[in-house]
PDB file of N, CA, C and O in Angstrom:
ATOM      1  N   MET A   1     140.250   3.767  17.204  1.00  0.00           N
ATOM      2  CA  MET A   1     139.603   2.523  17.567  1.00  0.00           C
ATOM      3  C   MET A   1     138.505   2.821  18.591  1.00  0.00           C
ATOM      4  O   MET A   1     138.760   3.486  19.595  1.00  0.00           O
ATOM      5  N   PRO A   2     137.293   2.335  18.344  1.00  0.00           N
ATOM      6  CA  PRO A   2     136.193   2.571  19.294  1.00  0.00           C
ATOM      7  C   PRO A   2     136.431   1.859  20.626  1.00  0.00           C
ATOM      8  O   PRO A   2     137.166   0.875  20.706  1.00  0.00           O
ATOM      9  N   ASP A   3     135.790   2.385  21.659  1.00  0.00           N
ATOM     10  CA  ASP A   3     135.830   1.719  22.954  1.00  0.00           C
ATOM     11  C   ASP A   3     135.034   0.420  22.880  1.00  0.00           C
ATOM     12  O   ASP A   3     134.073   0.330  22.115  1.00  0.00           O
ATOM     13  N   PRO A   4     135.423  -0.594  23.668  1.00  0.00           N
ATOM     14  CA  PRO A   4     134.680  -1.858  23.664  1.00  0.00           C
ATOM     15  C   PRO A   4     133.253  -1.681  24.182  1.00  0.00           C
ATOM     16  O   PRO A   4     133.005  -0.966  25.152  1.00  0.00           O
ATOM     17  N   VAL A   5     132.337  -2.348  23.509  1.00  0.00           N
ATOM     18  CA  VAL A   5     130.929  -2.364  23.884  1.00  0.00           C
ATOM     19  C   VAL A   5     130.594  -3.784  24.317  1.00  0.00           C
ATOM     20  O   VAL A   5     130.918  -4.742  23.615  1.00  0.00           O
ATOM     21  N   THR A   6     129.950  -3.924  25.466  1.00  0.00           N
ATOM     22  CA  THR A   6     129.508  -5.242  25.919  1.00  0.00           C
ATOM     23  C   THR A   6     128.167  -5.542  25.267  1.00  0.00           C
ATOM     24  O   THR A   6     127.230  -4.747  25.347  1.00  0.00           O
ATOM     25  N   VAL A   7     128.089  -6.706  24.615  1.00  0.00           N
ATOM     26  CA  VAL A   7     126.886  -7.117  23.899  1.00  0.00           C
ATOM     27  C   VAL A   7     126.344  -8.383  24.542  1.00  0.00           C
ATOM     28  O   VAL A   7     127.034  -9.401  24.600  1.00  0.00           O
ATOM     29  N   GLY A   8     125.107  -8.321  25.025  1.00  0.00           N
ATOM     30  CA  GLY A   8     124.446  -9.501  25.562  1.00  0.00           C
ATOM     31  C   GLY A   8     123.900 -10.343  24.418  1.00  0.00           C
ATOM     32  O   GLY A   8     123.352  -9.810  23.453  1.00  0.00           O
ATOM     33  N   LEU A   9     124.051 -11.661  24.529  1.00  0.00           N
ATOM     34  CA  LEU A   9     123.574 -12.581  23.491  1.00  0.00           C
ATOM     35  C   LEU A   9     122.459 -13.444  24.051  1.00  0.00           C
ATOM     36  O   LEU A   9     122.561 -13.954  25.167  1.00  0.00           O
ATOM     37  N   PHE A  10     121.390 -13.610  23.275  1.00  0.00           N
ATOM     38  CA  PHE A  10     120.268 -14.434  23.711  1.00  0.00           C
ATOM     39  C   PHE A  10     119.994 -15.543  22.709  1.00  0.00           C
ATOM     40  O   PHE A  10     120.367 -15.454  21.539  1.00  0.00           O
ATOM     41  N   GLY A  11     119.343 -16.573  23.185  1.00  0.00           N
ATOM     42  CA  GLY A  11     118.891 -17.661  22.329  1.00  0.00           C
ATOM     43  C   GLY A  11     120.030 -18.391  21.649  1.00  0.00           C
ATOM     44  O   GLY A  11     121.102 -18.582  22.224  1.00  0.00           O
ATOM     45  N   ALA A  12     119.780 -18.796  20.415  1.00  0.00           N
ATOM     46  CA  ALA A  12     120.739 -19.588  19.650  1.00  0.00           C
ATOM     47  C   ALA A  12     122.034 -18.841  19.359  1.00  0.00           C
ATOM     48  O   ALA A  12     123.038 -19.462  19.011  1.00  0.00           O
ATOM     49  N   LEU A  13     122.028 -17.523  19.496  1.00  0.00           N
ATOM     50  CA  LEU A  13     123.252 -16.762  19.242  1.00  0.00           C
ATOM     51  C   LEU A  13     124.366 -17.163  20.201  1.00  0.00           C
ATOM     52  O   LEU A  13     125.541 -17.125  19.835  1.00  0.00           O
ATOM     53  N   ARG A  14     124.014 -17.540  21.406  1.00  0.00           N
ATOM     54  CA  ARG A  14     125.028 -17.916  22.411  1.00  0.00           C
ATOM     55  C   ARG A  14     125.850 -19.122  21.975  1.00  0.00           C
ATOM     56  O   ARG A  14     127.058 -19.172  22.206  1.00  0.00           O
ATOM     57  N   GLN A  15     125.197 -20.093  21.345  1.00  0.00           N
ATOM     58  CA  GLN A  15     125.921 -21.318  20.992  1.00  0.00           C
ATOM     59  C   GLN A  15     127.062 -21.032  20.018  1.00  0.00           C
ATOM     60  O   GLN A  15     128.049 -21.766  19.988  1.00  0.00           O
ATOM     61  N   HIS A  16     126.935 -19.976  19.225  1.00  0.00           N
ATOM     62  CA  HIS A  16     127.976 -19.629  18.260  1.00  0.00           C
ATOM     63  C   HIS A  16     129.092 -18.801  18.881  1.00  0.00           C
ATOM     64  O   HIS A  16     130.101 -18.527  18.231  1.00  0.00           O
ATOM     65  N   ALA A  17     128.914 -18.405  20.127  1.00  0.00           N
ATOM     66  CA  ALA A  17     129.938 -17.644  20.851  1.00  0.00           C
ATOM     67  C   ALA A  17     130.452 -18.483  22.018  1.00  0.00           C
ATOM     68  O   ALA A  17     130.740 -17.961  23.095  1.00  0.00           O
ATOM     69  N   ASP A  18     130.562 -19.784  21.785  1.00  0.00           N
ATOM     70  CA  ASP A  18     131.058 -20.719  22.802  1.00  0.00           C
ATOM     71  C   ASP A  18     130.238 -20.667  24.078  1.00  0.00           C
ATOM     72  O   ASP A  18     130.769 -20.870  25.170  1.00  0.00           O
ATOM     73  N   GLY A  19     128.943 -20.393  23.945  1.00  0.00           N
ATOM     74  CA  GLY A  19     128.043 -20.387  25.092  1.00  0.00           C
ATOM     75  C   GLY A  19     128.072 -19.119  25.923  1.00  0.00           C
ATOM     76  O   GLY A  19     127.400 -19.037  26.951  1.00  0.00           O
ATOM     77  N   ALA A  20     128.850 -18.115  25.485  1.00  0.00           N
ATOM     78  CA  ALA A  20     128.962 -16.870  26.260  1.00  0.00           C
ATOM     79  C   ALA A  20     127.649 -16.098  26.227  1.00  0.00           C
ATOM     80  O   ALA A  20     127.002 -15.999  25.185  1.00  0.00           O
ATOM     81  N   SER A  21     127.264 -15.555  27.373  1.00  0.00           N
ATOM     82  CA  SER A  21     126.061 -14.730  27.429  1.00  0.00           C
ATOM     83  C   SER A  21     126.372 -13.278  27.083  1.00  0.00           C
ATOM     84  O   SER A  21     125.466 -12.500  26.785  1.00  0.00           O
ATOM     85  N   GLN A  22     127.659 -12.913  27.123  1.00  0.00           N
ATOM     86  CA  GLN A  22     128.094 -11.561  26.776  1.00  0.00           C
ATOM     87  C   GLN A  22     129.441 -11.637  26.073  1.00  0.00           C
ATOM     88  O   GLN A  22     130.279 -12.478  26.397  1.00  0.00           O
ATOM     89  N   VAL A  23     129.635 -10.755  25.115  1.00  0.00           N
ATOM     90  CA  VAL A  23     130.935 -10.614  24.447  1.00  0.00           C
ATOM     91  C   VAL A  23     131.224  -9.126  24.330  1.00  0.00           C
ATOM     92  O   VAL A  23     130.319  -8.298  24.423  1.00  0.00           O
ATOM     93  N   GLN A  24     132.486  -8.797  24.127  1.00  0.00           N
ATOM     94  CA  GLN A  24     132.845  -7.396  23.922  1.00  0.00           C
ATOM     95  C   GLN A  24     133.318  -7.215  22.488  1.00  0.00           C
ATOM     96  O   GLN A  24     134.084  -8.024  21.964  1.00  0.00           O
ATOM     97  N   VAL A  25     132.851  -6.143  21.866  1.00  0.00           N
ATOM     98  CA  VAL A  25     133.268  -5.803  20.510  1.00  0.00           C
ATOM     99  C   VAL A  25     133.618  -4.329  20.453  1.00  0.00           C
ATOM    100  O   VAL A  25     133.074  -3.518  21.203  1.00  0.00           O
ATOM    101  N   GLU A  26     134.532  -3.993  19.556  1.00  0.00           N
ATOM    102  CA  GLU A  26     134.886  -2.595  19.347  1.00  0.00           C
ATOM    103  C   GLU A  26     134.096  -2.119  18.135  1.00  0.00           C
ATOM    104  O   GLU A  26     134.403  -2.482  17.000  1.00  0.00           O
ATOM    105  N   ALA A  27     133.086  -1.311  18.384  1.00  0.00           N
ATOM    106  CA  ALA A  27     132.203  -0.828  17.320  1.00  0.00           C
ATOM    107  C   ALA A  27     131.542   0.466  17.765  1.00  0.00           C
ATOM    108  O   ALA A  27     131.346   0.712  18.955  1.00  0.00           O
ATOM    109  N   ARG A  28     131.203   1.288  16.773  1.00  0.00           N
ATOM    110  CA  ARG A  28     130.508   2.551  17.056  1.00  0.00           C
ATOM    111  C   ARG A  28     129.054   2.527  16.592  1.00  0.00           C
ATOM    112  O   ARG A  28     128.251   3.363  17.006  1.00  0.00           O
ATOM    113  N   THR A  29     128.718   1.563  15.729  1.00  0.00           N
ATOM    114  CA  THR A  29     127.353   1.471  15.210  1.00  0.00           C
ATOM    115  C   THR A  29     126.895   0.012  15.246  1.00  0.00           C
ATOM    116  O   THR A  29     127.704  -0.902  15.404  1.00  0.00           O
ATOM    117  N   ILE A  30     125.592  -0.188  15.098  1.00  0.00           N
ATOM    118  CA  ILE A  30     125.054  -1.546  15.022  1.00  0.00           C
ATOM    119  C   ILE A  30     125.698  -2.284  13.860  1.00  0.00           C
ATOM    120  O   ILE A  30     126.064  -3.452  13.995  1.00  0.00           O
ATOM    121  N   HIS A  31     125.841  -1.622  12.727  1.00  0.00           N
ATOM    122  CA  HIS A  31     126.432  -2.249  11.545  1.00  0.00           C
ATOM    123  C   HIS A  31     127.846  -2.764  11.835  1.00  0.00           C
ATOM    124  O   HIS A  31     128.169  -3.906  11.510  1.00  0.00           O
ATOM    125  N   GLN A  32     128.678  -1.931  12.439  1.00  0.00           N
ATOM    126  CA  GLN A  32     130.037  -2.347  12.783  1.00  0.00           C
ATOM    127  C   GLN A  32     130.014  -3.517  13.752  1.00  0.00           C
ATOM    128  O   GLN A  32     130.799  -4.455  13.615  1.00  0.00           O
ATOM    129  N   MET A  33     129.117  -3.468  14.731  1.00  0.00           N
ATOM    130  CA  MET A  33     129.015  -4.549  15.707  1.00  0.00           C
ATOM    131  C   MET A  33     128.700  -5.872  15.016  1.00  0.00           C
ATOM    132  O   MET A  33     129.319  -6.894  15.313  1.00  0.00           O
ATOM    133  N   LEU A  34     127.734  -5.853  14.092  1.00  0.00           N
ATOM    134  CA  LEU A  34     127.347  -7.079  13.392  1.00  0.00           C
ATOM    135  C   LEU A  34     128.482  -7.596  12.524  1.00  0.00           C
ATOM    136  O   LEU A  34     128.682  -8.807  12.427  1.00  0.00           O
ATOM    137  N   GLU A  35     129.226  -6.698  11.892  1.00  0.00           N
ATOM    138  CA  GLU A  35     130.378  -7.119  11.084  1.00  0.00           C
ATOM    139  C   GLU A  35     131.448  -7.790  11.943  1.00  0.00           C
ATOM    140  O   GLU A  35     131.989  -8.829  11.566  1.00  0.00           O
ATOM    141  N   VAL A  36     131.750  -7.200  13.087  1.00  0.00           N
ATOM    142  CA  VAL A  36     132.762  -7.766  13.984  1.00  0.00           C
ATOM    143  C   VAL A  36     132.308  -9.144  14.494  1.00  0.00           C
ATOM    144  O   VAL A  36     133.096 -10.089  14.530  1.00  0.00           O
ATOM    145  N   LEU A  37     131.050  -9.241  14.880  1.00  0.00           N
ATOM    146  CA  LEU A  37     130.535 -10.523  15.377  1.00  0.00           C
ATOM    147  C   LEU A  37     130.586 -11.604  14.305  1.00  0.00           C
ATOM    148  O   LEU A  37     130.965 -12.739  14.594  1.00  0.00           O
ATOM    149  N   ALA A  38     130.211 -11.271  13.075  1.00  0.00           N
ATOM    150  CA  ALA A  38     130.234 -12.254  11.982  1.00  0.00           C
ATOM    151  C   ALA A  38     131.658 -12.720  11.687  1.00  0.00           C
ATOM    152  O   ALA A  38     131.887 -13.888  11.371  1.00  0.00           O
ATOM    153  N   GLU A  39     132.604 -11.798  11.793  1.00  0.00           N
ATOM    154  CA  GLU A  39     134.006 -12.151  11.543  1.00  0.00           C
ATOM    155  C   GLU A  39     134.568 -13.001  12.682  1.00  0.00           C
ATOM    156  O   GLU A  39     135.259 -13.991  12.440  1.00  0.00           O
ATOM    157  N   ARG A  40     134.274 -12.619  13.908  1.00  0.00           N
ATOM    158  CA  ARG A  40     134.816 -13.312  15.076  1.00  0.00           C
ATOM    159  C   ARG A  40     134.153 -14.671  15.293  1.00  0.00           C
ATOM    160  O   ARG A  40     134.806 -15.624  15.717  1.00  0.00           O
ATOM    161  N   TYR A  41     132.857 -14.757  15.002  1.00  0.00           N
ATOM    162  CA  TYR A  41     132.085 -15.981  15.220  1.00  0.00           C
ATOM    163  C   TYR A  41     131.412 -16.387  13.903  1.00  0.00           C
ATOM    164  O   TYR A  41     130.230 -16.107  13.706  1.00  0.00           O
ATOM    165  N   PRO A  42     132.152 -17.044  13.000  1.00  0.00           N
ATOM    166  CA  PRO A  42     131.609 -17.378  11.679  1.00  0.00           C
ATOM    167  C   PRO A  42     130.316 -18.190  11.727  1.00  0.00           C
ATOM    168  O   PRO A  42     129.489 -18.073  10.823  1.00  0.00           O
ATOM    169  N   GLY A  43     130.127 -18.995  12.743  1.00  0.00           N
ATOM    170  CA  GLY A  43     128.894 -19.774  12.865  1.00  0.00           C
ATOM    171  C   GLY A  43     127.679 -18.895  13.108  1.00  0.00           C
ATOM    172  O   GLY A  43     126.551 -19.315  12.850  1.00  0.00           O
ATOM    173  N   MET A  44     127.890 -17.691  13.596  1.00  0.00           N
ATOM    174  CA  MET A  44     126.810 -16.752  13.867  1.00  0.00           C
ATOM    175  C   MET A  44     126.415 -15.979  12.608  1.00  0.00           C
ATOM    176  O   MET A  44     125.308 -15.447  12.526  1.00  0.00           O
ATOM    177  N   ALA A  45     127.312 -15.918  11.638  1.00  0.00           N
ATOM    178  CA  ALA A  45     127.106 -15.091  10.443  1.00  0.00           C
ATOM    179  C   ALA A  45     125.794 -15.384   9.711  1.00  0.00           C
ATOM    180  O   ALA A  45     125.102 -14.435   9.343  1.00  0.00           O
ATOM    181  N   PRO A  46     125.413 -16.650   9.478  1.00  0.00           N
ATOM    182  CA  PRO A  46     124.149 -16.886   8.768  1.00  0.00           C
ATOM    183  C   PRO A  46     122.938 -16.328   9.510  1.00  0.00           C
ATOM    184  O   PRO A  46     122.024 -15.788   8.887  1.00  0.00           O
ATOM    185  N   GLN A  47     122.927 -16.454  10.827  1.00  0.00           N
ATOM    186  CA  GLN A  47     121.800 -15.928  11.599  1.00  0.00           C
ATOM    187  C   GLN A  47     121.791 -14.405  11.555  1.00  0.00           C
ATOM    188  O   GLN A  47     120.725 -13.795  11.474  1.00  0.00           O
ATOM    189  N   LEU A  48     122.955 -13.792  11.607  1.00  0.00           N
ATOM    190  CA  LEU A  48     123.034 -12.331  11.517  1.00  0.00           C
ATOM    191  C   LEU A  48     122.548 -11.860  10.147  1.00  0.00           C
ATOM    192  O   LEU A  48     121.880 -10.831  10.041  1.00  0.00           O
ATOM    193  N   ALA A  49     122.885 -12.614   9.103  1.00  0.00           N
ATOM    194  CA  ALA A  49     122.458 -12.254   7.746  1.00  0.00           C
ATOM    195  C   ALA A  49     120.938 -12.370   7.583  1.00  0.00           C
ATOM    196  O   ALA A  49     120.333 -11.588   6.849  1.00  0.00           O
ATOM    197  N   ARG A  50     120.316 -13.347   8.266  1.00  0.00           N
ATOM    198  CA  ARG A  50     118.861 -13.508   8.199  1.00  0.00           C
ATOM    199  C   ARG A  50     118.142 -12.377   8.921  1.00  0.00           C
ATOM    200  O   ARG A  50     117.001 -12.045   8.598  1.00  0.00           O
ATOM    201  N   GLY A  51     118.815 -11.797   9.890  1.00  0.00           N
ATOM    202  CA  GLY A  51     118.225 -10.683  10.622  1.00  0.00           C
ATOM    203  C   GLY A  51     118.148 -10.944  12.107  1.00  0.00           C
ATOM    204  O   GLY A  51     117.794 -12.039  12.545  1.00  0.00           O
ATOM    205  N   VAL A  52     118.479  -9.939  12.865  1.00  0.00           N
ATOM    206  CA  VAL A  52     118.417  -9.988  14.321  1.00  0.00           C
ATOM    207  C   VAL A  52     117.810  -8.676  14.799  1.00  0.00           C
ATOM    208  O   VAL A  52     117.728  -7.703  14.048  1.00  0.00           O
ATOM    209  N   SER A  53     117.398  -8.664  16.025  1.00  0.00           N
ATOM    210  CA  SER A  53     116.945  -7.437  16.669  1.00  0.00           C
ATOM    211  C   SER A  53     118.006  -7.020  17.672  1.00  0.00           C
ATOM    212  O   SER A  53     118.626  -7.862  18.322  1.00  0.00           O
ATOM    213  N   VAL A  54     118.209  -5.733  17.790  1.00  0.00           N
ATOM    214  CA  VAL A  54     119.192  -5.194  18.722  1.00  0.00           C
ATOM    215  C   VAL A  54     118.457  -4.290  19.691  1.00  0.00           C
ATOM    216  O   VAL A  54     117.716  -3.393  19.288  1.00  0.00           O
ATOM    217  N   SER A  55     118.671  -4.535  20.958  1.00  0.00           N
ATOM    218  CA  SER A  55     118.117  -3.680  21.996  1.00  0.00           C
ATOM    219  C   SER A  55     119.237  -2.780  22.510  1.00  0.00           C
ATOM    220  O   SER A  55     120.292  -3.254  22.930  1.00  0.00           O
ATOM    221  N   ILE A  56     118.987  -1.488  22.468  1.00  0.00           N
ATOM    222  CA  ILE A  56     119.924  -0.513  23.028  1.00  0.00           C
ATOM    223  C   ILE A  56     119.180   0.222  24.125  1.00  0.00           C
ATOM    224  O   ILE A  56     118.220   0.948  23.867  1.00  0.00           O
ATOM    225  N   ASP A  57     119.636   0.025  25.350  1.00  0.00           N
ATOM    226  CA  ASP A  57     119.009   0.653  26.516  1.00  0.00           C
ATOM    227  C   ASP A  57     117.505   0.391  26.562  1.00  0.00           C
ATOM    228  O   ASP A  57     116.721   1.269  26.924  1.00  0.00           O
ATOM    229  N   GLY A  58     117.115  -0.831  26.189  1.00  0.00           N
ATOM    230  CA  GLY A  58     115.722  -1.248  26.287  1.00  0.00           C
ATOM    231  C   GLY A  58     114.858  -0.934  25.083  1.00  0.00           C
ATOM    232  O   GLY A  58     113.686  -1.308  25.061  1.00  0.00           O
ATOM    233  N   ARG A  59     115.403  -0.257  24.076  1.00  0.00           N
ATOM    234  CA  ARG A  59     114.636   0.056  22.864  1.00  0.00           C
ATOM    235  C   ARG A  59     115.104  -0.870  21.740  1.00  0.00           C
ATOM    236  O   ARG A  59     116.304  -0.998  21.496  1.00  0.00           O
ATOM    237  N   ILE A  60     114.154  -1.515  21.056  1.00  0.00           N
ATOM    238  CA  ILE A  60     114.475  -2.481  20.005  1.00  0.00           C
ATOM    239  C   ILE A  60     114.683  -1.779  18.667  1.00  0.00           C
ATOM    240  O   ILE A  60     113.878  -0.948  18.246  1.00  0.00           O
ATOM    241  N   TYR A  61     115.787  -2.135  18.011  1.00  0.00           N
ATOM    242  CA  TYR A  61     116.106  -1.637  16.677  1.00  0.00           C
ATOM    243  C   TYR A  61     116.201  -2.845  15.750  1.00  0.00           C
ATOM    244  O   TYR A  61     116.929  -3.794  16.042  1.00  0.00           O
ATOM    245  N   THR A  62     115.471  -2.816  14.637  1.00  0.00           N
ATOM    246  CA  THR A  62     115.531  -3.931  13.696  1.00  0.00           C
ATOM    247  C   THR A  62     116.099  -3.517  12.342  1.00  0.00           C
ATOM    248  O   THR A  62     116.605  -4.368  11.611  1.00  0.00           O
ATOM    249  N   GLU A  63     116.032  -2.270  11.999  1.00  0.00           N
ATOM    250  CA  GLU A  63     116.484  -1.812  10.682  1.00  0.00           C
ATOM    251  C   GLU A  63     117.455  -0.636  10.760  1.00  0.00           C
ATOM    252  O   GLU A  63     117.831  -0.098   9.719  1.00  0.00           O
ATOM    253  N   SER A  64     117.861  -0.230  11.921  1.00  0.00           N
ATOM    254  CA  SER A  64     118.682   0.978  12.092  1.00  0.00           C
ATOM    255  C   SER A  64     120.162   0.617  12.210  1.00  0.00           C
ATOM    256  O   SER A  64     120.743   0.703  13.291  1.00  0.00           O
ATOM    257  N   LEU A  65     120.764   0.214  11.097  1.00  0.00           N
ATOM    258  CA  LEU A  65     122.139  -0.271  11.129  1.00  0.00           C
ATOM    259  C   LEU A  65     123.149   0.778  11.562  1.00  0.00           C
ATOM    260  O   LEU A  65     124.209   0.428  12.081  1.00  0.00           O
ATOM    261  N   PHE A  66     122.848   2.054  11.362  1.00  0.00           N
ATOM    262  CA  PHE A  66     123.830   3.078  11.688  1.00  0.00           C
ATOM    263  C   PHE A  66     123.528   3.793  13.000  1.00  0.00           C
ATOM    264  O   PHE A  66     124.076   4.859  13.280  1.00  0.00           O
ATOM    265  N   GLU A  67     122.643   3.188  13.806  1.00  0.00           N
ATOM    266  CA  GLU A  67     122.395   3.689  15.167  1.00  0.00           C
ATOM    267  C   GLU A  67     123.698   3.563  15.958  1.00  0.00           C
ATOM    268  O   GLU A  67     124.346   2.516  15.943  1.00  0.00           O
ATOM    269  N   ARG A  68     124.065   4.628  16.637  1.00  0.00           N
ATOM    270  CA  ARG A  68     125.339   4.628  17.380  1.00  0.00           C
ATOM    271  C   ARG A  68     125.214   3.848  18.689  1.00  0.00           C
ATOM    272  O   ARG A  68     124.175   3.854  19.350  1.00  0.00           O
ATOM    273  N   ILE A  69     126.310   3.181  19.035  1.00  0.00           N
ATOM    274  CA  ILE A  69     126.407   2.462  20.305  1.00  0.00           C
ATOM    275  C   ILE A  69     127.728   2.841  20.960  1.00  0.00           C
ATOM    276  O   ILE A  69     128.685   3.236  20.294  1.00  0.00           O
ATOM    277  N   GLY A  70     127.752   2.709  22.279  1.00  0.00           N
ATOM    278  CA  GLY A  70     128.967   3.033  23.010  1.00  0.00           C
ATOM    279  C   GLY A  70     129.067   2.202  24.277  1.00  0.00           C
ATOM    280  O   GLY A  70     128.145   1.457  24.611  1.00  0.00           O
ATOM    281  N   PRO A  71     130.173   2.327  24.976  1.00  0.00           N
ATOM    282  CA  PRO A  71     130.401   1.504  26.165  1.00  0.00           C
ATOM    283  C   PRO A  71     129.405   1.744  27.291  1.00  0.00           C
ATOM    284  O   PRO A  71     129.256   0.895  28.169  1.00  0.00           O
ATOM    285  N   ASP A  72     128.724   2.879  27.282  1.00  0.00           N
ATOM    286  CA  ASP A  72     127.753   3.165  28.337  1.00  0.00           C
ATOM    287  C   ASP A  72     126.361   2.635  28.015  1.00  0.00           C
ATOM    288  O   ASP A  72     125.467   2.703  28.858  1.00  0.00           O
ATOM    289  N   ASN A  73     126.162   2.103  26.800  1.00  0.00           N
ATOM    290  CA  ASN A  73     124.862   1.562  26.410  1.00  0.00           C
ATOM    291  C   ASN A  73     124.719   0.107  26.831  1.00  0.00           C
ATOM    292  O   ASN A  73     125.691  -0.647  26.850  1.00  0.00           O
ATOM    293  N   GLU A  74     123.493  -0.273  27.167  1.00  0.00           N
ATOM    294  CA  GLU A  74     123.183  -1.680  27.376  1.00  0.00           C
ATOM    295  C   GLU A  74     122.742  -2.224  26.017  1.00  0.00           C
ATOM    296  O   GLU A  74     121.671  -1.872  25.523  1.00  0.00           O
ATOM    297  N   VAL A  75     123.562  -3.076  25.418  1.00  0.00           N
ATOM    298  CA  VAL A  75     123.300  -3.603  24.082  1.00  0.00           C
ATOM    299  C   VAL A  75     123.027  -5.098  24.185  1.00  0.00           C
ATOM    300  O   VAL A  75     123.814  -5.848  24.762  1.00  0.00           O
ATOM    301  N   VAL A  76     121.898  -5.520  23.617  1.00  0.00           N
ATOM    302  CA  VAL A  76     121.511  -6.934  23.640  1.00  0.00           C
ATOM    303  C   VAL A  76     121.120  -7.342  22.228  1.00  0.00           C
ATOM    304  O   VAL A  76     120.368  -6.639  21.553  1.00  0.00           O
ATOM    305  N   LEU A  77     121.634  -8.478  21.792  1.00  0.00           N
ATOM    306  CA  LEU A  77     121.347  -9.014  20.469  1.00  0.00           C
ATOM    307  C   LEU A  77     120.411 -10.200  20.616  1.00  0.00           C
ATOM    308  O   LEU A  77     120.679 -11.136  21.369  1.00  0.00           O
ATOM    309  N   LEU A  78     119.289 -10.141  19.869  1.00  0.00           N
ATOM    310  CA  LEU A  78     118.266 -11.182  19.967  1.00  0.00           C
ATOM    311  C   LEU A  78     117.969 -11.758  18.585  1.00  0.00           C
ATOM    312  O   LEU A  78     117.913 -11.020  17.601  1.00  0.00           O
ATOM    313  N   PRO A  79     117.776 -13.087  18.511  1.00  0.00           N
ATOM    314  CA  PRO A  79     117.325 -13.642  17.242  1.00  0.00           C
ATOM    315  C   PRO A  79     115.974 -13.022  16.897  1.00  0.00           C
ATOM    316  O   PRO A  79     115.122 -12.855  17.769  1.00  0.00           O
ATOM    317  N   ARG A  80     115.784 -12.689  15.646  1.00  0.00           N
ATOM    318  CA  ARG A  80     114.522 -12.090  15.232  1.00  0.00           C
ATOM    319  C   ARG A  80     113.431 -13.154  15.283  1.00  0.00           C
ATOM    320  O   ARG A  80     113.625 -14.277  14.820  1.00  0.00           O
ATOM    321  N   VAL A  81     112.294 -12.794  15.844  1.00  0.00           N
ATOM    322  CA  VAL A  81     111.181 -13.714  15.988  1.00  0.00           C
ATOM    323  C   VAL A  81     110.196 -13.464  14.855  1.00  0.00           C
ATOM    324  O   VAL A  81     109.748 -12.339  14.632  1.00  0.00           O
ATOM    325  N   ALA A  82     109.871 -14.538  14.148  1.00  0.00           N
ATOM    326  CA  ALA A  82     108.890 -14.418  13.058  1.00  0.00           C
ATOM    327  C   ALA A  82     107.514 -14.731  13.621  1.00  0.00           C
ATOM    328  O   ALA A  82     107.326 -15.707  14.347  1.00  0.00           O
ATOM    329  N   GLY A  83     106.570 -13.893  13.277  1.00  0.00           N
ATOM    330  CA  GLY A  83     105.198 -14.115  13.755  1.00  0.00           C
ATOM    331  C   GLY A  83     104.304 -14.549  12.610  1.00  0.00           C
ATOM    332  O   GLY A  83     104.667 -14.454  11.437  1.00  0.00           O
ATOM    333  N   GLY A  84     103.147 -15.019  12.975  1.00  0.00           N
ATOM    334  CA  GLY A  84     102.268 -15.442  11.893  1.00  0.00           C
ATOM    335  C   GLY A  84     100.827 -15.432  12.329  1.00  0.00           C
ATOM    336  O   GLY A  84      99.941 -15.762  11.541  1.00  0.00           O
TER     337      GLY A  84
END
């Protein structure tokens, strides 16, 4: 079982986690983290499926589902912003 990772939540993602600004998940990769979040917070699942950005130690990842994460990383989940 992976060590718990603290994940910061921003924007509309918070409302699906009972307003929490941070949650802990047991995951080793971004993909595992998103799966755990979708299972634990079903209201968040549609937004996760549409796409989110993940910041790990200040670097944004949008397509790197198998990027490793751990308890020493600062992980932040952000709703993906569409530009035009």
